[in-house]
TORNU-362836 format. One record per residue (C-alpha): residue number from 1; x, y, z; residue in three letters. Coordinates in steps of 0.001 Angstrom, whole numbers, plus 500000, padded with zeros to 6 digits. Layout:
N
NUM	X	Y	Z	ALA
...
REM end
This chain:
230
1	791370	017136	168334	MET
2	790967	020645	169417	HIS
3	793003	022104	172070	THR
4	790903	023884	175118	ILE
5	792655	026631	176432	TYR
6	791450	027675	179913	LYS
7	790963	030854	180477	TYR
8	793604	032474	182995	LYS
9	792702	035863	184651	PRO
10	794784	038660	185628	GLU
11	795314	039597	188958	PRO
12	792996	041615	190987	VAL
13	794769	044438	192781	THR
14	792279	046251	195376	PRO
15	791933	050100	195071	ASP
16	793459	052122	197007	PHE
17	790551	053333	198935	ILE
18	791198	056865	201176	LEU
19	790487	057759	204449	LYS
20	790956	060935	206837	ASP
21	790617	060683	210463	CYS
22	790836	062611	214009	ALA
23	793279	061879	217089	LEU
24	791260	061852	219786	ILE
25	792934	062809	223324	ALA
26	791399	060868	226279	ILE
27	792332	061593	229886	ALA
28	794391	059295	232384	THR
29	794193	060882	235297	HIS
30	798025	060546	236020	ARG
31	800218	063002	236465	ARG
32	804070	063889	237364	ALA
33	805721	066625	239266	ASN
34	808954	065625	239601	THR
35	811103	063507	237163	LEU
36	810880	060753	239636	LYS
37	807114	060142	239326	GLU
38	807460	060779	235153	PHE
39	810006	058074	234550	ARG
40	807235	055526	237321	ASP
41	804186	056263	235241	HIS
42	806637	055716	231815	ILE
43	807077	052515	233009	SER
44	803425	051180	233274	THR
45	802340	053576	230624	LEU
46	799804	052201	228134	ASN
47	800868	052508	224798	LEU
48	798125	054701	223393	ASP
49	799209	057168	225497	SER
50	803545	056445	223921	LEU
51	801816	057153	221346	TYR
52	799885	060640	221650	TYR
53	802701	062271	223389	HIS
54	804771	061689	220455	PHE
55	803026	061666	217876	TRP
56	799645	063992	218363	ALA
57	801493	067261	217743	ASN
58	802122	066335	214368	LEU
59	797975	067068	213930	LEU
60	797412	069530	216930	LEU
61	797333	072976	215144	PRO
62	798772	075142	217929	HIS
63	801974	073166	217339	PHE
64	804840	075528	216987	ASP
65	807579	074690	218086	GLU
66	809516	071690	216171	ARG
67	813040	072263	218623	GLU
68	811148	069689	221105	TYR
69	808550	067577	218746	ILE
70	807348	065188	221371	ASN
71	805680	066549	224615	ASP
72	808372	064083	227126	PHE
73	811119	066357	226111	ALA
74	809247	069770	225934	SER
75	808112	069489	229578	TRP
76	811425	068456	230403	VAL
77	812996	071792	228785	ARG
78	810532	073820	229891	HIS
79	808825	072575	233250	SER
80	812189	070802	235022	LEU
81	814311	073323	232809	SER
82	816573	070242	232183	ASP
83	818293	070840	228802	THR
84	820617	067936	228555	LYS
85	817506	065388	228945	LEU
86	815518	067510	226725	ALA
87	817580	067361	224013	GLU
88	818421	063653	224368	GLN
89	814273	063104	224516	LEU
90	813854	065153	221225	ALA
91	815731	063417	219188	VAL
92	814199	059559	219609	LEU
93	812736	059000	216454	ASP
94	809877	056574	217050	PRO
95	810198	055396	213620	THR
96	813462	053910	213910	SER
97	812430	051635	216363	PHE
98	811011	048187	216165	THR
99	807703	049034	218746	ASP
100	806622	051295	221300	LEU
101	808009	048895	223890	GLU
102	811672	049379	222188	GLU
103	810712	053044	222230	LEU
104	809460	053324	226338	ARG
105	813033	051341	226824	TYR
106	815336	053863	225210	GLN
107	813062	056701	227410	LEU
108	813608	054886	230592	LEU
109	817412	054299	230048	GLU
110	818072	057986	229070	TYR
111	815629	059065	232654	ILE
112	817663	056989	234855	ASP
113	820997	057534	232975	ASP
114	819595	061524	234315	ARG
115	818722	061159	237536	MET
116	821888	058799	238479	GLU
117	823893	061614	236984	GLU
118	822004	064417	239129	SER
119	819906	062770	242191	GLU
120	818974	066370	243244	TYR
121	816508	066831	239780	LEU
122	814670	063258	240915	GLN
123	812682	065617	243361	TRP
124	812904	068766	241825	THR
125	809382	069738	241842	ARG
126	808345	071164	238028	ALA
127	806557	074372	237599	SER
128	804172	072893	235528	LYS
129	802944	069299	236047	GLN
130	802882	066895	233228	PHE
131	799253	065253	232431	GLU
132	799349	062090	230588	PHE
133	797170	061438	227770	ILE
134	796092	058859	225832	ARG
135	794878	058745	222752	SER
136	791611	056923	219967	HIS
137	791798	057349	216349	ILE
138	788937	057642	214678	VAL
139	788344	056957	211163	VAL
140	786267	057992	208146	PHE
141	785716	056999	204492	ASN
142	786214	059968	202480	THR
143	784981	057978	199180	HIS
144	787492	058389	197567	THR
145	789341	055775	195696	GLN
146	791800	055166	193033	ILE
147	793056	051782	190842	SER
148	796110	052896	189256	GLU
149	799470	054252	191043	PRO
150	800055	057006	188281	HIS
151	796881	058463	189788	GLN
152	798393	058787	193636	MET
153	800785	061823	192817	ALA
154	797366	064002	192333	ASP
155	795618	062677	195171	LEU
156	798068	062841	197406	ILE
157	798220	066628	196749	SER
158	794949	067315	197397	GLY
159	795094	065208	200616	MET
160	793718	067004	204416	SER
161	796653	066269	206672	ALA
162	794764	063984	208608	SER
163	794739	061290	205718	SER
164	798737	061756	205158	VAL
165	798791	060954	208869	PHE
166	796969	058029	208894	TYR
167	797994	056342	205182	HIS
168	801849	057387	206172	PHE
169	801934	057475	209831	ILE
170	799219	055703	211834	ASP
171	799159	052495	209086	SER
172	803091	051442	210041	ARG
173	800997	050546	213598	ARG
174	798679	049047	212311	ARG
175	800990	046808	210410	ALA
176	803216	044198	211264	GLN
177	805435	045156	208746	ASP
178	805572	048881	210094	ASN
179	804664	049987	206361	THR
180	803021	052870	205409	ASP
181	799788	052439	202854	ASP
182	800979	053624	200091	PHE
183	803732	051046	199920	SER
184	801934	048011	201179	ARG
185	799264	048948	198002	TRP
186	802428	049365	195211	LEU
187	803432	045975	196797	THR
188	799999	044534	194777	PHE
189	801466	045319	191572	PHE
190	804593	043260	191847	GLY
191	807848	044301	191361	GLU
192	807369	047228	188839	THR
193	807385	049833	191875	TYR
194	810140	048750	194082	GLN
195	811967	051676	192882	PRO
196	808966	053935	194261	LEU
197	808982	051808	197401	ILE
198	811951	052343	198384	GLU
199	811983	056399	197452	ARG
200	808863	056375	200366	LEU
201	810929	054621	202618	ALA
202	813931	056861	203108	ALA
203	811223	059374	203591	ILE
204	811103	060394	207979	ASP
205	807737	061183	208539	PRO
206	808465	062411	212426	TYR
207	811003	065666	211949	PHE
208	808399	067148	208966	SER
209	805476	068869	209498	THR
210	802290	067083	207656	LEU
211	802045	069451	205026	VAL
212	806020	068777	204285	GLU
213	805489	065535	204796	LEU
214	802337	065638	201974	ARG
215	804763	066735	199755	GLN
216	807550	064702	200199	GLN
217	805503	061855	199277	VAL
218	803942	063583	196296	ALA
219	806979	064331	194927	THR
220	808534	061113	195185	ALA
221	805187	059515	193171	PHE
222	805571	062820	190607	GLN
223	809207	062216	189894	ASN
224	808875	058035	190280	HIS
225	806403	058449	186581	PHE
226	808821	061556	185274	ALA
227	811238	059147	185206	GLU
228	809501	056404	183460	ARG
229	808555	058599	180734	THR
230	810103	058274	177129	PRO
REM end
């Protein structure tokens, strides 16, 4: 009698396909001249607009002010001259919230508390009105892909800043579990790369430039594989 062995194929892991993107600004025709108007618009703001005012500055070449990263904090500081509220808004890290609705709630809470503290601030006219913008992301295929995690460090080092934005930041909006594309790809290889996934999870993408973020992600991969080399 002959024993018949059934061939069991190895699990297939998909290639990592490198993509690039551009964040397109679209006018909403919503404007605010006072903190009260500002607050009322934020309460009903499209989430794409909320996303734009927190993240777009990372992609804009003219951005050079690190103290007030998001547009809301910058406007409150420079157009309303309210340092206290500006500092509260400036430390809001969108990656620490479950979703953009939760972020909106915290924004409104800070603004409401500040208006209760200083009623005149509700009606003080800003030196420059705030214009609300919404965003649309356009994605490009770079026609570059890799199949093994050890290739990723070199790939990341040559990525454009906008590719880093797409795969490490915007991916969280697209994923139900708020995971970046690199970590999600690594899970296809089982538990092997769990320590690397944890390294990536420890990187905060909000308070760094995209160039700095690219280096941090590349370093996480480089260090992981250097430690595994005998």
